[in-house]
Each structure stands twice: as C-alpha cells, then as structure tokens.
C-alpha positions as CSV (number, residue, x, y, z in Angstrom):
1,X,-39.5,18.5,-18.7
2,X,-37.0,21.2,-19.7
3,X,-34.2,18.7,-20.0
4,X,-36.4,16.4,-22.0
5,X,-37.3,19.1,-24.5
6,X,-33.6,20.2,-24.8
7,X,-32.7,16.6,-25.5
8,X,-35.2,16.4,-28.3
9,X,-33.4,19.4,-29.9
10,X,-30.0,17.6,-29.4
11,X,-31.6,14.6,-31.0
12,X,-32.4,16.6,-34.1
13,X,-28.8,17.6,-34.4
14,X,-27.5,14.0,-33.9
15,X,-30.1,12.8,-36.4
16,X,-28.9,15.4,-38.9
17,X,-25.3,14.1,-38.6
18,X,-26.4,10.5,-38.8
19,X,-28.5,11.1,-41.8
20,X,-25.5,12.3,-43.9
21,X,-23.5,9.3,-42.8
22,X,-26.2,6.6,-43.0
23,X,-27.4,7.7,-46.4
24,X,-23.9,7.6,-47.7
25,X,-23.3,4.1,-46.4
26,X,-26.7,2.8,-47.5
27,X,-26.2,4.3,-51.0
28,X,-22.8,2.7,-51.3
29,X,-24.0,-0.7,-50.1
30,X,-27.1,-0.6,-52.3
31,X,-25.2,-0.1,-55.5
32,X,-21.9,-1.9,-54.8
33,X,-23.0,-4.6,-52.3
34,X,-19.9,-3.9,-50.2
35,X,-20.1,-3.7,-46.4
36,X,-17.4,-1.1,-45.9
37,X,-15.9,-1.1,-42.4
38,X,-13.5,1.6,-43.5
39,X,-16.4,4.1,-43.7
40,X,-15.7,5.5,-40.2
41,X,-12.1,6.3,-41.3
42,X,-13.5,8.4,-44.2
43,X,-15.1,10.6,-41.5
44,X,-11.6,11.2,-40.1
45,X,-10.3,12.0,-43.6
46,X,-13.0,14.6,-44.1
47,X,-12.4,16.1,-40.6
48,X,-8.7,16.5,-41.0
49,X,-8.7,17.7,-44.6
50,X,-11.2,20.5,-43.6
51,X,-8.9,21.3,-40.6
52,X,-5.9,21.5,-42.9
53,X,-7.6,23.8,-45.4
54,X,-9.1,26.0,-42.6
55,X,-6.5,26.1,-39.8
56,X,-3.3,25.5,-41.8
57,X,-4.0,27.1,-45.2
58,X,-6.4,29.7,-43.8
59,X,-9.3,29.2,-46.2
60,X,-12.7,30.5,-45.0
61,X,-14.2,27.6,-43.0
62,X,-17.1,26.7,-45.3
63,X,-14.8,26.8,-48.3
64,X,-12.5,24.5,-46.4
65,X,-15.4,22.2,-45.6
66,X,-16.5,22.1,-49.2
67,X,-12.9,21.2,-50.3
68,X,-12.7,18.6,-47.5
69,X,-15.9,17.1,-48.7
70,X,-14.9,16.8,-52.3
71,X,-11.4,15.5,-51.6
72,X,-12.9,12.8,-49.3
73,X,-15.1,11.7,-52.2
74,X,-12.0,11.6,-54.4
75,X,-10.1,9.5,-51.8
76,X,-13.1,7.1,-51.5
77,X,-13.2,6.7,-55.3
78,X,-9.5,6.2,-55.7
79,X,-9.4,3.6,-52.9
80,X,-12.4,1.8,-54.4
81,X,-10.7,1.7,-57.8
82,X,-7.2,0.9,-56.6
83,X,-7.8,-1.4,-53.6
84,X,-11.4,-2.7,-53.3
85,X,-12.2,-3.5,-56.9
86,X,-9.1,-5.7,-57.5
87,X,-9.9,-7.8,-54.4
88,X,-13.6,-8.0,-55.4
89,X,-12.6,-9.3,-58.8
90,X,-10.5,-12.1,-57.3
91,X,-13.0,-13.3,-54.7
92,X,-16.7,-12.4,-54.3
93,X,-17.0,-13.6,-50.7
94,X,-18.7,-11.1,-48.4
95,X,-16.6,-12.2,-45.4
96,X,-13.5,-11.8,-47.5
97,X,-14.4,-8.2,-48.3
98,X,-15.3,-7.4,-44.7
99,X,-11.7,-8.4,-43.7
100,X,-10.3,-6.2,-46.5
101,X,-12.3,-3.1,-45.5
102,X,-11.5,-3.7,-41.8
103,X,-7.8,-3.8,-42.7
104,X,-8.2,-0.7,-44.8
105,X,-9.7,1.1,-41.9
106,X,-6.7,0.3,-39.7
107,X,-4.3,1.6,-42.5
108,X,-6.3,4.8,-42.9
109,X,-6.5,5.4,-39.1
110,X,-2.8,4.9,-38.7
111,X,-1.9,7.1,-41.7
112,X,-4.0,9.9,-40.2
113,X,-2.2,9.5,-36.8
114,X,1.2,9.6,-38.6
115,X,0.3,12.9,-40.3
116,X,-1.7,14.6,-37.5
117,X,-0.8,12.8,-34.3
118,X,-3.2,12.0,-31.5
119,X,-3.9,15.5,-30.2
120,X,-7.3,17.1,-30.0
121,X,-8.2,19.7,-32.7
122,X,-10.7,22.5,-33.1
123,X,-11.9,24.3,-36.2
124,X,-11.1,28.0,-36.3
125,X,-14.8,28.9,-35.8
126,X,-16.1,31.3,-33.2
127,X,-18.3,29.7,-30.6
128,X,-21.7,31.4,-30.3
129,X,-24.2,31.8,-27.5
130,X,-27.2,29.4,-27.7
131,X,-30.2,30.5,-29.7
132,X,-33.5,29.7,-28.2
133,X,-36.3,28.5,-30.6
134,X,-39.4,27.7,-28.6
135,X,-38.5,25.1,-26.0
136,X,-35.3,24.2,-27.8
137,X,-31.8,25.7,-27.5
138,X,-29.2,25.5,-30.3
139,X,-25.9,27.0,-31.2
140,X,-25.4,28.6,-34.6
141,X,-23.3,25.7,-35.6
142,X,-26.0,23.2,-34.7
143,X,-28.6,25.1,-36.7
144,X,-26.2,25.1,-39.7
145,X,-25.7,21.3,-39.3
146,X,-29.5,20.8,-39.4
147,X,-29.8,23.0,-42.5
148,X,-26.9,21.2,-44.2
149,X,-28.5,17.8,-43.5
150,X,-31.9,19.0,-44.9
151,X,-30.3,20.3,-48.1
152,X,-28.2,17.2,-48.5
153,X,-31.2,14.9,-48.1
154,X,-33.2,16.9,-50.6
155,X,-30.2,16.7,-53.0
156,X,-30.0,12.9,-52.6
157,X,-33.7,12.6,-53.3
158,X,-33.4,14.8,-56.5
159,X,-30.4,12.8,-57.5
160,X,-32.2,9.4,-57.3
161,X,-35.5,10.6,-58.7
162,X,-34.7,13.2,-61.3
163,X,-31.2,12.4,-62.8
164,X,-30.0,9.7,-65.2
165,X,-27.2,8.8,-62.8
166,X,-29.7,8.4,-60.0
167,X,-32.0,6.2,-62.0
168,X,-29.1,4.1,-63.1
169,X,-28.0,3.7,-59.5
170,X,-31.5,2.5,-58.6
171,X,-31.5,0.1,-61.5
172,X,-28.2,-1.4,-60.4
173,X,-29.4,-1.6,-56.8
174,X,-32.4,-3.6,-58.0
175,X,-30.7,-5.9,-60.4
176,X,-27.0,-5.5,-61.4
177,X,-27.1,-8.0,-64.3
178,X,-30.3,-6.6,-65.8
179,X,-28.9,-3.1,-65.5
180,X,-25.7,-4.1,-67.3
181,X,-27.6,-5.9,-70.1
182,X,-29.8,-2.8,-70.5
183,X,-26.8,-0.8,-71.5
184,X,-26.0,1.0,-68.2
185,X,-22.3,1.7,-67.8
186,X,-22.2,0.0,-64.4
187,X,-18.5,0.6,-63.9
188,X,-18.9,4.4,-64.3
189,X,-22.0,4.5,-62.1
190,X,-20.2,2.5,-59.4
191,X,-17.3,5.0,-59.6
192,X,-19.7,7.9,-59.1
193,X,-21.4,6.0,-56.2
194,X,-18.1,5.7,-54.4
195,X,-17.5,9.4,-54.9
196,X,-20.9,10.5,-53.6
197,X,-20.8,8.2,-50.6
198,X,-17.3,9.5,-49.8
199,X,-18.5,13.1,-50.0
200,X,-21.3,12.3,-47.6
201,X,-18.9,10.6,-45.3
202,X,-16.5,13.5,-45.4
203,X,-19.3,16.1,-44.9
204,X,-20.7,14.0,-42.1
205,X,-17.3,13.9,-40.4
206,X,-16.9,17.7,-40.7
207,X,-20.3,18.5,-39.2
208,X,-19.7,15.9,-36.5
209,X,-16.4,17.6,-35.6
210,X,-18.3,21.0,-35.7
211,X,-20.9,19.6,-33.2
212,X,-18.5,18.0,-30.7
213,X,-16.1,21.0,-31.0
214,X,-12.9,19.1,-30.0
215,X,-12.0,16.0,-32.1
216,X,-9.3,13.6,-32.9
217,X,-8.3,11.7,-36.1
218,X,-10.3,8.6,-35.0
219,X,-13.4,10.5,-33.7
220,X,-15.5,9.1,-36.6
221,X,-14.7,5.5,-35.7
222,X,-16.7,5.8,-32.4
223,X,-19.8,6.5,-34.5
224,X,-19.5,3.6,-36.9
225,X,-21.7,1.2,-35.0
226,X,-24.4,3.8,-34.6
227,X,-24.3,4.5,-38.4
228,X,-24.7,0.8,-39.0
229,X,-27.6,0.7,-36.5
230,X,-29.4,3.5,-38.4
231,X,-28.8,1.8,-41.8
232,X,-30.1,-1.6,-40.6
233,X,-33.0,0.0,-38.8
234,X,-34.2,1.8,-41.9
235,X,-33.6,-1.2,-44.2
236,X,-30.2,-2.4,-45.5
237,X,-29.3,-0.6,-48.7
238,X,-32.6,1.5,-48.6
239,X,-31.7,5.2,-48.9
240,X,-34.9,6.6,-47.7
241,X,-35.0,4.0,-44.9
242,X,-31.6,5.2,-43.8
243,X,-33.0,8.8,-43.5
244,X,-35.7,7.5,-41.2
245,X,-33.4,5.2,-39.3
246,X,-31.0,8.1,-38.6
247,X,-33.9,10.2,-37.3
248,X,-35.1,7.4,-35.0
249,X,-31.6,6.5,-33.7
250,X,-30.6,10.2,-33.2
251,X,-33.8,11.0,-31.3
252,X,-33.8,7.8,-29.2
253,X,-30.2,8.0,-28.1
254,X,-30.4,11.7,-27.1
255,X,-33.8,11.4,-25.4
256,X,-32.5,8.4,-23.4
257,X,-30.0,10.7,-21.6
258,X,-33.0,12.3,-19.9
259,X,-33.3,9.0,-17.9
260,X,-29.8,7.4,-18.0
261,X,-26.2,8.5,-18.1
262,X,-25.1,9.9,-21.4
263,X,-22.2,7.4,-21.3
264,X,-24.7,4.7,-22.2
265,X,-26.6,6.4,-25.0
266,X,-24.8,4.4,-27.8
267,X,-25.8,1.2,-26.0
268,X,-29.4,2.3,-26.6
269,X,-28.7,2.3,-30.3
270,X,-27.5,-1.3,-29.9
271,X,-30.7,-2.3,-28.0
272,X,-32.9,-0.7,-30.8
273,X,-30.9,-2.6,-33.4
274,X,-31.3,-6.0,-31.6
275,X,-35.0,-5.4,-31.2
276,X,-35.3,-4.5,-34.8
277,X,-33.5,-7.6,-36.0
278,X,-35.7,-9.7,-33.8
279,X,-39.1,-8.1,-34.7
280,X,-38.6,-6.7,-38.2
281,X,-35.3,-7.8,-39.8
282,X,-36.2,-6.3,-43.2
283,X,-36.1,-2.8,-41.7
284,X,-38.6,0.0,-41.4
285,X,-38.9,0.6,-45.1
286,X,-38.2,-2.6,-47.0
287,X,-38.1,-2.1,-50.8
288,X,-37.8,-4.2,-54.0
289,X,-34.7,-2.3,-54.9
290,X,-32.1,-1.3,-52.3
291,X,-31.6,2.3,-53.3
C-alpha cells in the first residue's frame, strides 16, 4: 500500500509535466491543424538553452528557465514562419506535413548533438531531501513542478477565456475561414500560437529534466508518444481535454509500476490509447471547436 500511494504522488508529478506538453501540442494543432512530430525536439531545445544559461552563463536557475522557455517559443515561431509555412502553402496534404515535421525533428536533434554532444547533463540545482505530505513523498523540485503546471494551466485558461487573442484562437480552431472573414488577423494569431506552444514545450522540457535529474539532448523524444497519447485521450485539438488526458496518462503509467516493471510503464500509455481509439475515438472531452 505504501508503494501504491507513493506512485500516486509520482503520477501527479508526471501528469504535471505532461499537462504542459500536451496542452502546448493540442493548442498548436487546434489552431494550425499541423501534427508536429518535431515537438519532442523543442523539449530538447528548452532543456539545453536553460542549461546554457544556468551552467555556462551562471544565471540563477529560474531566470535561466524563464529565458529558455521564451527562447524556445521564439525558435518555434521562427521555424513555423521560415520552414513549415512555405511547405504548407505549396501542399496541404496532412501526410506531406507529417514527413516535413519528422525531417525537422531529425535536423533539430542532430544540431543539438553537434553543439552539446551525447553526454548526460544536470542543472546546477541542489538536490533536497524528500518532503512528506500525508502519505506522499516529494522533493522540492517535484513540488515546484506541480506548482508550475497549476499556474500554467490557469494561465492557459485565462488566455483562452478572457483575452482577445485567446478568443481569436478559439474562433480559428472552430472555423478558420469564418474567423478570417470576420476580420481576425489569422496570420498573426497563428504566429502567437506557435510562440505559446513553443514556450510550453520548452518549459515542459525544463521541468522534465528537473524531474529526471540527468538528461541528454534527446531526452524529450522518448516522451513524444506519451504526449500524443494524452492529447488523443483528451480529444484531438481540445485544450481542456489535453489537461484531463495528461492527468489520466500520468496517473495510470505511474500507478502501473506498483504491479509491473517500470520499464513497461510507457506501454501502458499505448494500451490506454488503443482502448480509447476503439471505445471513444472522439476523446474524453469532444468539443465543437478544437481549442
């Protein structure tokens, strides 16, 4: 029972990391309709930029994390403008864009390895003793990850429900042509969407690295399938569904280690995904609009 309860706590941490990543991917897909296989590489960009600012340039860690997050958003926006948009204008095929983003992920992964190598890295953050909260046990870093995820999810909710940009994003997600004819600057909104989704990917990569302690440039790639599982489980392109999907996948995968080897926990995400596609392919929270 003790191990089971501890795994519930670990599930909350994993769900917190996944929520940042799945919401970013869902938001990006809902507005742009691109399935971005390079998303896992953006995690690596965020990880390594934060490492550069903190370990090499000696910024305070959370300042380095903020800079890494913002610069990853800028990288995402620049890539979208300079690479993805020209391809999308030439050919609208979904399969065509899948190949483009897959190739982009290979390019980004190799560039990161050229600059940083294949060694393991650690952030210059002191490791703390576990903190016991009821039946759960967390490190300070894990508590910070949960807090960051909660703040980010509230921020996304306020963005979508209270701001003009968020309402425009929801309108584009529902009907791009109608949004354009209503006077919404769809190009500018799309640009902001790429930036925000890139920031969430970068931040998700940083907190993932903080949680696993030792990381490589491609550590984010190993989580890409789990991110897609959370997005599809919640409802493709549905932001609030992605939050719920991240919670379910995070809890199920970690709790499963109470009964099976932790080496197979990502396989549990695959099983949940297959069952969802068979039983409820529209996702847990289907919606008229995708955002």
